C-alpha positions as a printed NumPy array, in Angstrom:
array([[-34.102,   9.291,  10.809],
       [-35.483,   7.687,  13.99 ],
       [-33.699,   6.2  ,  16.984],
       [-36.001,   3.736,  18.742],
       [-36.808,   4.533,  22.355],
       [-35.457,   1.161,  23.523],
       [-32.09 ,   1.569,  21.815],
       [-29.073,   2.37 ,  24.003],
       [-26.786,   4.964,  22.434],
       [-23.728,   6.225,  24.284],
       [-23.525,   9.99 ,  24.593],
       [-20.047,  10.02 ,  23.031],
       [-21.094,   8.14 ,  19.887],
       [-21.018,  10.287,  16.746],
       [-24.157,   9.872,  14.679],
       [-25.106,  11.205,  11.271],
       [-28.638,  10.952,   9.934],
       [-29.136,   7.303,  10.931],
       [-31.813,   4.783,  11.863],
       [-31.346,   2.683,  15.006],
       [-33.826,  -0.103,  15.717],
       [-35.286,  -1.546,  18.917],
       [-32.877,  -2.756,  21.616],
       [-29.786,  -1.978,  19.551],
       [-26.678,  -0.873,  21.427],
       [-24.259,   1.771,  20.102],
       [-21.298,   2.118,  22.429],
       [-18.662,   4.765,  23.098],
       [-16.225,   5.459,  20.276],
       [-18.639,   4.437,  17.523],
       [-19.128,   6.705,  14.498],
       [-22.088,   6.159,  12.166],
       [-22.252,   8.182,   8.966],
       [-25.407,   9.303,   7.16 ],
       [-27.822,   6.647,   6.011],
       [-26.615,   3.856,   8.296],
       [-29.446,   1.511,   9.321],
       [-28.857,  -0.429,  12.554],
       [-31.253,  -3.338,  13.035],
       [-32.865,  -4.55 ,  16.253],
       [-30.698,  -6.172,  18.936],
       [-27.48 ,  -5.439,  17.023],
       [-24.424,  -4.211,  18.922],
       [-21.69 ,  -1.803,  17.831],
       [-18.828,  -0.896,  20.116],
       [-15.143,  -0.055,  20.328],
       [-13.453,   2.46 ,  18.055],
       [-15.679,   1.573,  15.111],
       [-16.475,   3.762,  12.109],
       [-19.305,   2.741,   9.762],
       [-19.519,   4.476,   6.386],
       [-22.581,   5.95 ,   4.739],
       [-25.585,   3.825,   3.785],
       [-24.419,   0.611,   5.416],
       [-27.144,  -1.717,   6.635],
       [-26.639,  -3.774,   9.782],
       [-29.319,  -6.406,  10.351],
       [-30.638,  -7.909,  13.569],
       [-28.234,  -9.384,  16.139],
       [-25.05 ,  -8.448,  14.287],
       [-22.051,  -7.622,  16.497],
       [-19.793,  -5.066,  14.837],
       [-16.531,  -3.923,  16.42 ],
       [-16.142,  -6.604,  19.054],
       [-12.861,  -7.249,  20.863],
       [-10.35 ,  -9.337,  18.882],
       [-10.619, -13.069,  19.505],
       [ -6.899, -13.244,  20.174],
       [ -5.209, -14.397,  23.388],
       [ -2.504, -11.785,  22.848],
       [ -5.021,  -8.962,  23.022],
       [ -4.71 ,  -7.103,  26.334],
       [ -7.254,  -4.341,  25.87 ],
       [ -5.025,  -1.957,  23.922],
       [ -6.734,   0.611,  21.646],
       [ -7.753,  -0.846,  18.289],
       [-10.088,   0.081,  15.466],
       [-12.547,  -1.117,  12.856],
       [-13.059,   1.027,   9.755],
       [-15.937,   0.151,   7.415],
       [-16.587,   1.817,   4.062],
       [-19.9  ,   2.636,   2.398],
       [-22.949,   0.61 ,   1.306],
       [-21.971,  -2.615,   3.027],
       [-24.644,  -5.054,   4.171],
       [-24.213,  -7.15 ,   7.312],
       [-26.955,  -9.739,   7.669],
       [-28.188, -11.439,  10.819],
       [-25.606, -12.548,  13.439],
       [-22.584, -11.33 ,  11.456],
       [-19.575, -10.622,  13.692],
       [-16.642,  -8.333,  12.859],
       [-13.677,  -7.91 ,  15.217],
       [-11.487,  -4.866,  15.645],
       [ -7.734,  -5.08 ,  15.078],
       [ -4.919,  -5.789,  17.512],
       [ -1.859,  -3.724,  18.257],
       [  0.346,  -6.57 ,  17.   ],
       [ -1.514,  -6.532,  13.674],
       [ -1.408,  -2.792,  13.14 ],
       [ -4.429,  -2.057,  15.252],
       [ -7.13 ,  -1.922,  12.595],
       [ -9.546,  -4.128,  10.68 ],
       [-10.697,  -2.537,   7.418],
       [-13.624,  -3.218,   5.099],
       [-14.098,  -1.469,   1.746],
       [-17.338,  -0.612,  -0.048],
       [-20.349,  -2.509,  -1.405],
       [-19.712,  -5.855,   0.281],
       [-22.369,  -8.38 ,   1.3  ],
       [-21.857, -10.409,   4.463],
       [-24.599, -13.024,   4.701],
       [-25.942, -14.418,   7.965],
       [-23.449, -15.684,  10.559],
       [-20.328, -14.656,   8.616],
       [-17.298, -13.719,  10.736],
       [-14.425, -11.33 ,   9.985],
       [-11.415, -11.878,  12.245],
       [ -9.16 ,  -9.213,  13.738],
       [ -6.777,  -7.251,  11.514],
       [ -8.365,  -8.57 ,   8.333],
       [ -8.316,  -6.366,   5.251],
       [-11.418,  -6.682,   3.061],
       [-11.651,  -5.041,  -0.351],
       [-14.8  ,  -3.912,  -2.157],
       [-17.636,  -5.631,  -4.045],
       [-17.074,  -8.973,  -2.299],
       [-19.7  , -11.567,  -1.33 ],
       [-19.395, -13.682,   1.815],
       [-22.105, -16.341,   1.919],
       [-23.65 , -17.744,   5.091],
       [-21.261, -18.796,   7.88 ],
       [-18.05 , -17.84 ,   6.084],
       [-15.27 , -17.586,   8.675],
       [-12.176, -15.437,   8.17 ],
       [ -9.268, -15.885,  10.568],
       [ -7.185, -12.981,  11.785],
       [ -4.921, -11.042,   9.4  ],
       [ -6.754, -12.351,   6.317],
       [ -6.625, -10.338,   3.073],
       [ -9.586, -10.477,   0.68 ],
       [ -9.151,  -8.54 ,  -2.555],
       [-11.888,  -6.833,  -4.599],
       [-14.729,  -8.806,  -6.189],
       [-13.922, -12.071,  -4.403],
       [-16.778, -14.511,  -3.702],
       [-16.707, -16.986,  -0.809],
       [-19.304, -19.763,  -0.671],
       [-21.265, -20.834,   2.382],
       [-19.298, -22.213,   5.355],
       [-15.967, -21.56 ,   3.656],
       [-13.051, -20.863,   5.969],
       [ -9.858, -18.866,   5.426],
       [ -6.783, -19.551,   7.58 ],
       [ -5.015, -16.771,   9.455],
       [ -2.74 , -14.676,   7.222],
       [ -4.068, -16.332,   4.033],
       [ -5.149, -14.247,   1.027],
       [ -7.949, -14.513,  -1.515],
       [ -7.158, -12.681,  -4.764],
       [ -9.375, -10.385,  -6.769],
       [-12.213, -11.995,  -8.726],
       [-11.386, -15.339,  -7.104],
       [-14.101, -17.729,  -5.97 ],
       [-13.775, -20.047,  -2.967],
       [-16.385, -22.803,  -3.114],
       [-18.852, -23.644,  -0.37 ],
       [-17.419, -25.642,   2.508],
       [-13.829, -25.07 ,   1.398],
       [-10.893, -24.473,   3.711],
       [ -8.235, -22.143,   2.298],
       [ -5.07 , -22.698,   4.316],
       [ -2.97 , -21.187,   1.516],
       [ -3.46 , -18.248,  -0.833],
       [ -6.036, -18.444,  -3.62 ],
       [ -4.649, -16.499,  -6.614],
       [ -6.65 , -13.827,  -8.438],
       [ -9.213, -14.911, -11.055],
       [ -9.173, -18.557,  -9.908],
       [-11.755, -20.994,  -8.553],
       [-10.728, -23.005,  -5.495],
       [-12.639, -25.8  ,  -3.804],
       [-12.158, -28.447,  -1.141],
       [-10.435, -29.195,   2.152],
       [ -7.669, -28.181,   1.749],
       [ -8.674, -25.976,  -1.158],
       [ -7.245, -26.78 ,  -4.597],
       [ -7.504, -24.815,  -7.819],
       [-10.113, -25.798, -10.402],
       [ -9.442, -23.306, -13.167],
       [-10.469, -19.726, -13.771],
       [-13.546, -17.862, -12.589],
       [-14.618, -17.233, -16.174],
       [-18.185, -16.245, -15.295],
       [-16.95 , -13.775, -12.703],
       [-14.488, -12.264, -15.162],
       [-17.163, -11.82 , -17.818],
       [-19.552, -10.296, -15.305],
       [-16.718,  -7.994, -14.27 ],
       [-16.453,  -6.656, -17.817],
       [-13.176,  -8.323, -18.822],
       [-12.696,  -8.52 , -22.579],
       [-12.158, -11.906, -24.211],
       [ -8.588, -10.992, -25.154],
       [ -7.748, -10.242, -21.53 ],
       [ -9.375, -13.455, -20.331],
       [ -7.33 , -15.408, -22.894],
       [ -4.093, -13.869, -21.603],
       [ -5.021, -14.74 , -18.026],
       [ -5.914, -18.294, -19.089],
       [ -2.611, -18.785, -20.898],
       [ -0.699, -17.562, -17.857],
       [ -2.771, -19.74 , -15.516],
       [ -2.144, -22.826, -17.67 ],
       [  1.603, -22.23 , -17.609],
       [  1.644, -21.558, -13.876],
       [ -0.566, -24.345, -12.6  ],
       [ -1.161, -26.977, -15.279],
       [  2.286, -27.96 , -16.524],
       [  3.558, -29.601, -13.332],
       [  6.713, -27.477, -13.114],
       [  7.917, -25.633,  -9.979],
       [  6.107, -22.362,  -9.555],
       [  9.242, -20.2  ,  -9.718],
       [ 10.206, -21.721, -13.059],
       [  6.659, -21.27 , -14.302],
       [  6.719, -17.609, -13.305],
       [  9.865, -17.014, -15.32 ],
       [  8.344, -18.76 , -18.334],
       [  5.258, -16.548, -18.155],
       [  7.408, -13.439, -17.978],
       [  9.465, -14.5  , -21.001],
       [  7.027, -16.357, -23.238],
       [  3.467, -15.107, -22.649],
       [  2.172, -11.757, -23.761],
       [  1.237,  -9.994, -20.573],
       [ -1.44 ,  -7.599, -19.419],
       [ -2.085,  -5.651, -16.262],
       [ -4.086,  -8.582, -14.936],
       [ -1.308, -11.082, -15.669],
       [  1.156,  -8.827, -13.859],
       [ -1.176,  -8.691, -10.859],
       [ -1.408, -12.49 , -10.881],
       [  2.378, -12.865, -10.939],
       [  2.877, -10.253,  -8.213],
       [  0.303, -11.96 ,  -5.999],
       [  2.106, -15.294,  -6.311],
       [  5.571, -13.822,  -5.796],
       [  4.431, -12.009,  -2.628],
       [  2.839, -15.082,  -1.072],
       [  3.935, -15.938,   2.452],
       [  1.791, -19.048,   2.988],
       [  2.184, -20.512,  -0.493],
       [ -0.384, -20.93 ,  -3.262],
       [ -3.124, -23.562,  -3.421],
       [ -2.176, -26.492,  -5.629],
       [ -4.025, -27.284,  -8.831],
       [ -6.48 , -30.167,  -8.747],
       [ -5.073, -31.873, -11.842],
       [ -2.791, -31.583, -14.857],
       [ -5.041, -29.177, -16.752],
       [ -7.785, -27.201, -15.029],
       [ -8.372, -24.551, -17.669],
       [-10.792, -26.396, -19.996],
       [-13.939, -24.412, -19.174]])
């Protein structure tokens, strides 16, 4: 595949069978696997590895230094999986030594224009980040999450699998798996039923998740008591266990529900 004559590619960069557009810059330490398409005026630098068949559109900056005052130039990395799409002006920072030294992105994600991934973030697979989504440092996004335009996620916060964070929302606390969250600060508005159905969840599984969600977030009892009730009284599933584990492992706390019963969808 072609490398445009105006592109600047460092001699130490490791390139598979790739396409690099006009005026793009590929710096030292960058590894591009087969099928990677680098758009015009985009920049990749630092210890950055981009998996096969990723597409990086114009003016994206991939592998930039962490936006962290504690960063002092120590070695750090960005590892990106396969078939990810980074649209125009997307920025992704490498990790910091304090955060483990690496930012990771899974497979098959879509980052729409102007989205930002902060240092040391851990992104799963099959996620969608709409325009201007901003992720702080050390953020965890699990598989199949969807974040609406201009949504923001606070440092160290987590978005669970198959969760949806609405446009313009600010998640300063964790959004549990399978839930919909909206607002500033984000509150829970029930389950992401459409996302679960699109994800192939059977109705019986969705019902179990809904029953657990109702007990956890719609009865107005302390979350620890609600967790014990779910464990004792509600027939579980693998998904319910994942929901409980996510809540029990929360460091920032879980978003509050918007009302007494948010499961009537």
